[in-house]
C-alpha positions as CSV (number, residue, x, y, z in Angstrom):
1,M,8.4,14.0,-6.3
2,N,4.8,12.8,-6.4
3,I,4.0,11.0,-3.1
4,I,0.7,9.0,-2.9
5,I,-0.3,7.3,0.3
6,Y,-2.9,4.5,-0.2
7,A,-4.7,4.0,3.1
8,G,-7.4,1.5,4.0
9,K,-8.0,2.6,7.5
10,K,-6.3,5.0,9.8
11,N,-3.9,2.7,11.4
12,F,-0.6,3.6,13.2
13,D,1.5,3.1,10.1
14,T,-0.7,5.3,8.0
15,Q,-0.6,8.1,10.6
16,K,3.2,7.7,10.8
17,A,3.5,8.1,7.0
18,E,1.3,11.2,7.0
19,R,3.3,12.7,9.9
20,F,6.6,11.9,8.2
21,F,5.8,13.8,5.0
22,K,4.0,16.7,6.9
23,E,6.9,17.3,9.2
24,R,9.3,17.5,6.2
25,R,6.9,19.7,4.2
26,V,6.8,17.2,1.4
27,P,3.4,17.4,-0.5
28,Y,1.6,14.1,-0.7
29,Q,-1.8,12.8,-1.7
30,L,-3.8,10.6,0.6
31,L,-6.1,8.1,-1.2
32,D,-8.8,6.5,1.0
33,M,-9.2,3.0,-0.3
34,K,-12.9,3.0,0.8
35,K,-13.5,5.8,-1.7
36,H,-10.9,5.2,-4.4
37,R,-10.8,1.7,-6.0
38,L,-7.4,0.5,-7.1
39,G,-7.0,0.0,-10.8
40,Q,-5.5,-3.2,-12.2
41,K,-2.4,-1.4,-13.3
42,E,-1.8,0.1,-9.9
43,L,-2.2,-3.2,-8.2
44,A,0.1,-4.9,-10.7
45,L,2.8,-2.3,-10.0
46,F,2.5,-3.0,-6.3
47,A,2.7,-6.8,-6.8
48,R,5.7,-6.4,-9.1
49,K,7.6,-4.3,-6.6
50,L,6.4,-5.9,-3.3
51,G,5.2,-9.4,-4.2
52,A,1.5,-10.2,-4.4
53,E,1.5,-12.4,-1.3
54,N,2.9,-9.5,0.8
55,L,-0.1,-7.3,-0.2
56,V,-2.6,-9.4,1.8
57,D,-3.2,-8.1,5.3
58,K,-2.5,-11.2,7.4
59,K,-3.8,-9.4,10.5
60,N,-7.3,-8.9,9.1
61,P,-9.6,-11.8,10.2
62,A,-11.7,-11.4,7.1
63,A,-8.7,-11.7,4.8
64,L,-7.4,-14.7,6.8
65,S,-10.7,-16.5,6.3
66,H,-10.4,-16.1,2.5
67,P,-8.3,-18.5,0.4
68,C,-6.2,-15.6,-1.1
69,A,-4.4,-15.3,2.3
70,H,-3.2,-18.9,2.0
71,T,-1.9,-19.2,-1.6
72,D,1.1,-18.0,-3.5
73,D,-0.7,-17.7,-6.8
74,G,-0.1,-14.1,-7.7
75,T,-2.8,-13.8,-10.3
76,Y,-5.5,-15.2,-7.9
77,I,-4.3,-12.9,-5.1
78,L,-4.5,-9.8,-7.3
79,Q,-8.0,-10.8,-8.5
80,C,-9.1,-11.2,-4.8
81,L,-7.6,-7.8,-3.9
82,L,-9.4,-6.1,-6.7
83,E,-12.7,-7.6,-5.5
84,N,-12.0,-7.1,-1.8
85,P,-9.7,-4.0,-1.3
86,S,-10.2,-4.3,2.5
87,F,-7.9,-7.3,2.3
88,L,-5.0,-5.0,1.2
89,R,-2.2,-4.3,3.7
90,T,-1.8,-0.5,4.1
91,P,-0.3,2.0,3.9
92,I,1.2,1.6,0.5
93,V,3.4,4.7,-0.2
94,R,4.2,5.4,-3.9
95,N,6.7,7.7,-5.4
96,G,6.4,7.3,-9.2
97,E,7.5,3.7,-9.9
98,Q,8.9,3.2,-6.3
99,V,6.7,1.6,-3.7
100,T,6.9,0.8,0.0
101,L,4.5,-1.1,2.2
102,G,4.0,-0.1,5.8
103,A,6.2,2.5,7.5
104,D,9.6,2.6,5.9
105,E,11.2,5.9,6.8
106,S,14.7,4.9,5.5
107,V,13.4,4.6,2.0
108,W,11.3,7.7,2.3
109,N,14.3,9.7,3.5
110,A,16.2,8.4,0.4
111,W,13.4,9.7,-1.8
112,I,13.6,13.1,-0.2
113,Q,17.4,13.2,-0.5
114,K,17.2,12.5,-4.3
115,G,14.6,15.2,-4.5
């Protein structure tokens, strides 16, 4: 199991994800989106699994003022997210090819059960 938590800012869901894996002694890697830029392949994987329009943080005023928050054109959304990673909704938790958005403990438990 190779858990990676992509975090934009320390919000409640990011803290919840960190606490979840710490309490279960599951090793994870925390990638700060301010320091680590997402690659095109990573972002494409997230869009394929979660839907490009779901990746935009609709609670972020800066993202809402941008056209990418109001379109369903996946290619355009991914281009905007590569240029403006702060528009990305976080945390994104990845286990290989499996991805969750936000705090999704039921899926994380399933990952741990499978080992």
